[in-house]
N, C-alpha and C positions, 0 to 999 in steps of 0.2 A: 206651536209651530209644526207644520207638516214637513217631513223630510223625505227625500227620495230614498227608496229602499235599495240597498246594495249588500247582498249577503256575502260578498267577497272583500269588502273594504278592509277587514282585519287580517287578510291573508298577506304574507310578505310578498313583495314583488322584486326584490333585489337579492341576487345570490350571495350566500355567505362564502367566505374563503374556504377552499378545500372541497366544497360540495357544489356541483353544477346541477341546476335544476330549472325546469320551466313549469309555470302554472298557467293552465288554460281554462277558460270558461266553456262549458258545454251547455246544451239545452237543459240538462237535468242536474247540473252541479259543477264541480271542478275536477280537473284532472292534473295531477302532479306527476311529473316525470323526472326522475333522479338518475343521473349517470353514476353507476357503480360497477365499472367494467372489471372483469377478472375475479369477481366475488361469487362464491358458491351461494345459491339461494338459501341453503341451510345456515349460512353464516350471517344472514340478514335478520335483524330484530326490529320489528315495527310495533310500537306500543302507543295506545291511546289512553290518556289519563285526563278525563274531563274534556277540556278544549285544547289540550296539548297533544300533538303527534310527535313522537320521538323516534328517530331513525338511528340505529347503530349497525354498522357493518364492518367486517374485518376480512382480511386476506392473509393467508399463511405465506410469508415471504421467506421461509427458511430454505436454505440451499442444501443440497446433498453433502454428506460428510465426505471430505476429500476434495471438494470443489472449492476453488479460490474465486472469490467475488472480486472482479477487477474494477467495476464501476456500478453504481446504483443511481438510476435516474427516474425510477418509478415513484409515484406519489405515496404518501403515508398508507400504511396497511389498515388503519383504523379510521373510520368515518363516523362522526356523530353530528347530528343536527336536530334541532327542535323547531317545529312549525306550530304557530298559534292558529287555531281554527276559529272562524267566525261563529257567532251564536246561531246563525241560520243554517249551518251545515249539520247534517245528520251523521255524526261520527260513529254511531252504532251500526250504520249500514256501509261503512267504509270497506272497499275491496282492493286488494293489492295483487299484482302480477309481476313477474320478473322474466324478461326475455332479452337475449342479446346484450346483456350488460346494462339494461335500463329497467329500473323499478318504476312501475306505473301504478299510482294510487288514485282511485276514483272515489270521490266523496260527494254524495248526492245532497241536494238542498232538502232540508227538513220539510215534511208535508205541511206543517203549520206555517212555514215561511213562503210557500208557493202562492201565487195569485189565485183567487177564487172568485166565483160569481156571487154577487150579493143580490138577493131578490128585493125588489122595491114594491111596497104596497100601493094600491090604487085608490087612495082617498078614504077608506074606511079602516080605522084602527081595529086590530084584533081585540076581542073582548074575552077576558078570562072568566068563564062561567063558574069555575070552582070558587073564586073569591066572592062572587055575587051571591052564591047560595049560603054563605056563612052569615 
């Protein structure tokens, strides 16, 4: 059976609680944008292990000594989320950038998964002269 190729079918499409993100297809792969406002880029840990992309980020919520905290309404200071990457994505060429509280991860489609032109012979099959000489 011939199936329609979709390199993104294994990528999650629904956000997990506590982590807001979007996944978009581009001409060359996918782009993952994760909202992690108020977090220093040095406190973001992005790890690829096989087909798994793991995000961990934390923010120091400590207050100065002598200051009384009256109310706390900000989200948790530690974010963790795991994304499963499809087989057709090239995790080795993943690129990440962080700007204005948004982590942007670009994952290209593997070269082997991209469409390619197949040459069609014109009536005469190729002959292997090395096997005929034997």
